[in-house]
Structure formats: structure tokens, C-alpha cells
C-alpha positions as CSV (number, residue, x, y, z in Angstrom):
1,X,87.2,-67.5,2.3
2,X,84.8,-65.3,4.2
3,X,82.0,-63.7,2.2
4,X,80.2,-61.0,4.2
5,X,79.1,-57.9,2.4
6,X,79.1,-54.4,3.8
7,X,75.7,-54.0,5.4
8,X,73.2,-55.7,7.6
9,X,69.8,-55.5,9.3
10,X,71.0,-52.5,11.3
11,X,71.9,-50.4,8.2
12,X,74.9,-50.1,6.0
13,X,78.3,-50.3,7.6
14,X,80.2,-48.6,4.8
15,X,79.5,-46.2,2.0
16,X,81.5,-43.7,-0.1
17,X,79.9,-40.2,0.4
18,X,78.3,-39.0,-2.8
19,X,76.7,-35.8,-1.7
20,X,77.8,-32.7,0.2
21,X,75.8,-33.8,3.2
22,X,77.9,-36.9,3.5
23,X,81.0,-34.8,3.1
24,X,79.9,-32.7,6.0
25,X,79.3,-35.8,8.1
26,X,82.9,-36.9,7.2
27,X,84.1,-33.5,8.4
28,X,82.3,-34.0,11.8
29,X,83.9,-37.5,12.2
30,X,87.3,-36.2,11.4
31,X,86.9,-33.3,13.9
32,X,85.6,-35.6,16.5
33,X,88.7,-37.8,16.1
34,X,91.0,-34.8,16.5
35,X,89.1,-33.5,19.6
36,X,89.0,-36.9,21.3
37,X,92.7,-37.5,20.6
38,X,91.9,-40.9,19.0
39,X,95.1,-42.1,17.3
40,X,93.4,-42.6,13.9
41,X,89.7,-42.6,13.3
42,X,88.5,-43.7,9.8
43,X,85.0,-43.6,8.5
44,X,84.5,-47.0,6.9
45,X,84.2,-46.4,3.1
46,X,84.1,-48.6,0.1
47,X,85.9,-47.7,-3.1
48,X,83.5,-46.9,-6.0
49,X,80.4,-48.0,-4.1
50,X,77.0,-47.0,-5.4
51,X,75.2,-44.1,-3.7
52,X,72.6,-46.5,-2.3
53,X,74.5,-49.3,-0.4
54,X,73.4,-52.9,-0.7
55,X,71.9,-54.3,2.5
56,X,73.2,-57.8,3.2
57,X,71.7,-60.7,5.1
58,X,75.0,-62.6,5.0
59,X,75.8,-63.7,8.6
60,X,79.4,-62.8,8.2
61,X,78.6,-59.1,8.0
62,X,77.0,-59.1,11.4
63,X,80.1,-58.6,13.6
64,X,80.8,-55.1,12.1
65,X,77.3,-54.0,11.2
66,X,75.7,-54.9,14.4
67,X,74.3,-52.5,16.9
68,X,76.5,-51.5,19.8
69,X,76.1,-52.9,23.3
70,X,76.5,-51.3,26.7
71,X,76.9,-47.7,27.6
72,X,77.7,-45.1,25.0
73,X,80.9,-43.1,25.3
74,X,80.3,-39.9,23.4
75,X,81.8,-36.9,25.2
76,X,79.4,-34.8,27.2
77,X,77.2,-32.6,25.0
78,X,78.0,-34.6,21.8
79,X,75.3,-35.9,19.5
80,X,75.4,-39.0,17.4
81,X,76.4,-37.5,14.0
82,X,77.5,-40.7,12.2
83,X,75.4,-42.4,9.6
84,X,76.8,-45.8,10.5
85,X,79.4,-47.6,12.6
86,X,83.0,-46.5,12.3
87,X,86.3,-48.4,12.3
88,X,89.1,-47.2,14.5
89,X,92.8,-48.1,14.1
90,X,93.9,-47.6,17.8
91,X,97.6,-47.9,17.2
92,X,99.1,-47.3,20.6
93,X,96.6,-49.7,22.2
94,X,97.4,-52.4,19.6
95,X,93.8,-53.0,18.5
96,X,91.1,-52.4,15.9
97,X,87.7,-51.2,17.1
98,X,84.3,-50.8,15.6
99,X,82.1,-48.2,17.4
100,X,78.5,-47.3,17.0
101,X,77.2,-43.8,16.3
102,X,76.4,-43.6,20.0
103,X,79.9,-44.5,21.0
104,X,79.2,-48.1,21.9
105,X,81.7,-50.9,21.3
106,X,80.6,-53.2,18.5
107,X,83.7,-55.3,17.7
108,X,87.4,-55.4,18.6
109,X,90.5,-57.3,17.5
110,X,94.0,-57.3,18.9
111,X,96.7,-56.5,16.3
112,X,100.1,-54.9,16.8
113,X,100.5,-51.2,15.9
114,X,97.7,-50.6,13.3
115,X,98.3,-47.2,11.8
116,X,95.4,-47.3,9.3
117,X,92.6,-49.8,8.6
118,X,90.0,-50.0,5.8
119,X,87.3,-52.5,5.1
120,X,87.4,-54.3,1.8
121,X,84.6,-53.7,-0.7
122,X,83.1,-57.1,0.0
123,X,83.3,-56.6,3.8
124,X,85.1,-59.9,4.2
125,X,88.4,-58.4,5.2
126,X,90.1,-55.4,6.8
127,X,93.3,-54.1,5.2
128,X,95.7,-52.8,7.9
129,X,98.9,-50.8,7.5
130,X,101.5,-51.2,10.1
131,X,103.9,-48.5,9.1
132,X,106.2,-49.1,12.1
133,X,106.6,-52.8,11.0
134,X,106.9,-51.9,7.3
135,X,104.1,-54.1,6.2
136,X,100.4,-54.3,5.1
137,X,98.1,-57.2,6.2
138,X,94.7,-58.5,5.2
139,X,92.8,-59.6,8.2
140,X,89.6,-61.8,8.1
141,X,86.6,-60.1,9.8
142,X,85.1,-63.4,11.0
143,X,88.2,-65.6,11.3
144,X,90.4,-62.9,12.8
145,X,93.4,-64.4,11.0
146,X,95.9,-62.8,8.6
147,X,95.4,-64.2,5.1
148,X,98.0,-62.1,3.3
149,X,101.0,-59.9,4.2
150,X,102.9,-57.6,1.9
151,X,106.3,-56.6,3.3
152,X,108.7,-58.0,5.8
153,X,107.9,-57.2,9.5
154,X,110.6,-54.9,10.9
155,X,112.7,-54.9,7.7
156,X,112.3,-51.9,5.4
157,X,113.4,-52.2,1.8
158,X,112.8,-51.1,-1.8
159,X,112.6,-54.4,-3.6
160,X,109.4,-56.4,-4.5
161,X,107.6,-57.4,-1.3
162,X,109.3,-54.7,0.7
163,X,107.9,-51.4,2.1
164,X,109.2,-48.5,3.9
165,X,106.8,-46.6,6.1
166,X,103.5,-47.6,4.3
167,X,100.7,-45.2,5.2
168,X,97.4,-46.2,3.6
169,X,96.3,-49.4,1.9
170,X,92.9,-50.3,0.5
171,X,91.5,-53.3,-1.4
172,X,90.0,-52.1,-4.7
173,X,86.9,-53.8,-6.2
174,X,89.0,-55.9,-8.6
175,X,90.9,-57.3,-5.6
176,X,94.2,-55.3,-6.0
177,X,95.7,-53.6,-3.0
178,X,96.5,-49.9,-3.4
179,X,99.4,-48.9,-1.1
180,X,101.0,-45.6,-0.4
181,X,104.6,-46.5,0.3
182,X,105.6,-43.2,1.8
183,X,109.3,-43.3,2.4
184,X,109.9,-45.2,-0.8
185,X,108.0,-42.3,-2.5
186,X,105.8,-44.6,-4.6
187,X,102.3,-45.9,-5.0
188,X,101.9,-49.7,-5.4
189,X,99.1,-51.8,-6.9
190,X,99.5,-55.4,-5.7
191,X,97.3,-58.4,-6.5
192,X,97.3,-61.0,-3.7
193,X,98.7,-63.6,-3.4
194,X,101.4,-62.2,-5.7
195,X,104.5,-60.7,-4.1
196,X,105.4,-58.4,-7.1
197,X,103.4,-55.2,-7.8
198,X,101.3,-55.1,-11.0
199,X,101.8,-51.3,-11.2
200,X,104.2,-48.9,-9.6
201,X,103.9,-45.1,-9.7
202,X,107.0,-43.2,-8.5
203,X,110.3,-44.7,-7.4
204,X,112.5,-44.9,-4.3
205,X,115.1,-42.2,-3.8
206,X,113.3,-40.0,-6.4
207,X,111.2,-38.1,-3.8
208,X,110.2,-35.0,-5.9
209,X,106.8,-33.7,-6.9
210,X,106.4,-34.8,-10.5
211,X,103.3,-37.0,-10.6
212,X,102.7,-39.6,-11.8
213,X,106.4,-40.2,-12.5
214,X,107.6,-39.3,-9.0
215,X,106.0,-38.4,-5.7
216,X,107.3,-36.5,-2.7
217,X,106.6,-38.7,0.3
218,X,103.0,-39.8,-0.4
219,X,101.2,-40.2,2.9
220,X,97.9,-41.4,1.3
221,X,96.5,-42.8,-1.9
222,X,92.7,-43.2,-2.2
223,X,90.6,-44.4,-5.1
224,X,88.0,-42.0,-6.6
225,X,84.5,-42.9,-7.7
226,X,85.6,-42.5,-11.3
227,X,88.4,-45.0,-10.9
228,X,91.2,-42.5,-10.5
229,X,93.3,-41.6,-7.5
230,X,93.8,-38.9,-4.9
231,X,97.4,-38.9,-3.8
232,X,98.6,-36.7,-0.8
233,X,102.2,-35.6,-0.9
234,X,103.5,-34.5,2.5
235,X,106.8,-32.6,1.7
236,X,106.2,-30.3,-0.1
237,X,102.4,-30.2,0.4
238,X,100.5,-31.3,-2.7
239,X,97.2,-33.0,-3.4
240,X,97.2,-34.8,-6.7
241,X,94.2,-36.0,-8.8
242,X,95.0,-38.8,-11.2
243,X,92.7,-40.3,-13.9
244,X,91.9,-44.0,-14.3
245,X,94.9,-44.3,-16.6
246,X,97.1,-42.5,-14.0
247,X,97.5,-39.2,-16.0
248,X,97.6,-36.1,-13.9
249,X,94.3,-34.2,-13.8
250,X,95.2,-31.6,-11.2
251,X,97.9,-30.8,-8.6
252,X,96.6,-28.7,-5.8
253,X,98.3,-26.5,-3.2
254,X,95.5,-25.8,-0.6
255,X,95.7,-22.8,1.8
256,X,95.7,-24.0,5.4
257,X,97.0,-27.5,4.5
258,X,100.7,-27.0,5.2
259,X,101.2,-30.7,6.0
260,X,98.3,-32.5,4.2
261,X,97.3,-36.0,5.3
262,X,94.7,-38.5,3.9
263,X,93.1,-36.3,1.3
264,X,90.0,-38.1,0.0
265,X,87.0,-37.6,-2.2
266,X,84.0,-36.4,-0.3
267,X,81.7,-35.9,-3.3
268,X,82.3,-35.5,-7.1
269,X,84.8,-32.8,-7.6
270,X,85.2,-32.2,-3.8
271,X,87.8,-33.3,-1.4
272,X,88.5,-33.4,2.4
273,X,91.8,-33.6,4.2
274,X,93.5,-33.0,7.5
275,X,96.7,-31.1,8.2
276,X,99.4,-32.4,10.5
277,X,100.4,-28.9,11.5
278,X,100.2,-27.0,14.8
279,X,97.5,-26.0,15.1
280,X,96.0,-28.7,13.0
281,X,93.2,-28.3,10.4
282,X,90.4,-30.2,8.6
283,X,89.4,-28.7,5.3
284,X,87.0,-29.4,2.5
285,X,87.9,-28.0,-0.9
286,X,87.1,-28.3,-4.5
287,X,89.2,-29.9,-7.3
288,X,89.7,-26.4,-8.6
């Protein structure tokens, strides 16, 4: 097993924003991704991380936390607005990239059709969703090999160890994978190497907004710093806040987010999301 932690001599690779300033930085990154027409750009975050990240001297962390090399590729007039490196799921080029704040290449890995990618809390792995292949994989940062796969490539389904258009997947600090199984209208908690979910919220063919019993096409599920969840429902457009015990704290309809995507916590009580509408939008909003 690989054991790098998220950090290094060149500064922390990943952090969960805890203050409004960090939330604004996340907004800049999201806007930059939209303007640059990057397929999906994701600020590397860690679920429930402390506000002051731990710096690691573990050699395994170096590939992703290293400084970039070669020429930078920021668009003309752009400034380096990122606090650390970012991870890019470059779906149509079949690769993962890590890019420095100056737009330099730090690391890359070939993988088929990555739609979303998130670093594990320990930094040892990257959790990749391949929604076109109906699966989620855990990829070793150093080894570059897949150590776990949930789902059957190219075969959608509703049974255990099957997915249908999975959108986001993260590894939680306790090792469970949190998966938004969009077209099955459910949220899964899976503990590798098991093939049966430990917890399921929602159910297939019950695609209506009634969280946490049912969800209407959840296109994202992210953990909050308090141990709860932020779930984004696409049709109709809702952003749901759930407690640690999965009770509903708030269901939000946000003006300007007609097709919300990837709603996430940017600070305590504050959220950020994009909208897959035309024209698109990026919005920060409060839990109220």
C-alpha cells in the first residue's frame, strides 16, 4: 500500500477551504476552468481536513506536491490565483493531470474517460469516476495501478457492485467511498474491498426529490466538515444539506442555478456550485 500524505516541501497539495478567502479562490479556479474550456477542473480537497494542513516528508507525496517544470501555460493576462497544485480530470484526452499555480505540468497519468477525480485524504490514491463506463476506480498515485473497482465497465445496473452514470466519488477519512450514482438516483457508501454498499440513500426508479429517502438524479455528493453531506439534484434543481446521521437540514433552490452541478462547501454555512445552463454560472451562496 502506498502511504504518502497530502503535502510536501513545496506546500500543501490539498486542503478544504475553511474561510471566505479560500471560497473566493475556489470561485476563481472554477471560473478559470469554464473560460479555458477544460473538461473538468477540480481543486484538490480533502474531506474534513483541518484548517492548517499537515506538511509531509513522505517521498510518495512528491509526485503531486512537487513544483511544476517547464513553461507555464496560463492564458495571457492571467495571474497565478491558486494556493496549491490542482488535479484535472481531462476526460476527452483520457488522462489525469496535476498542474501548478503557474500552469506548469507536474504529473500526468493515462486513464480512459475520467469524468471526475479526487485525491484520497491520505494522498495515497486518486478516486476516479468513469461515468461513461459505469464504474469508479481507486488509482495508486505512485504505482499508477488500479487497486479497487466498483461497477462493471460498460454494463450499467442497479444491483450491488453496479452503477449507472456515476458522477462523483470521494474516499472519506474512514476509508469508505462516497458515490453519487446519478441515473440510479441514489447515494452509496462503499467500504473497499467489499462489493456491497454499507449504506444506500435513495433508490433506483424512484427519482423524485424527497431527501434522504429519494433523490432526483443526484449529480454530486460531497462530505462537509461537520461530517454531513451536500447533495446536488439536477432535475429538478435542488441542493440538499444532510447531517452526519443523514437527516435533512436544508433543501435549497438557488436563483441562477437552474441546472446545479457539484455544489460543495466553501466555508462553514457557505456553498459554491456551477450551473450547466446556457449561459452557465458559478455561484456562492449561504445555507439559508
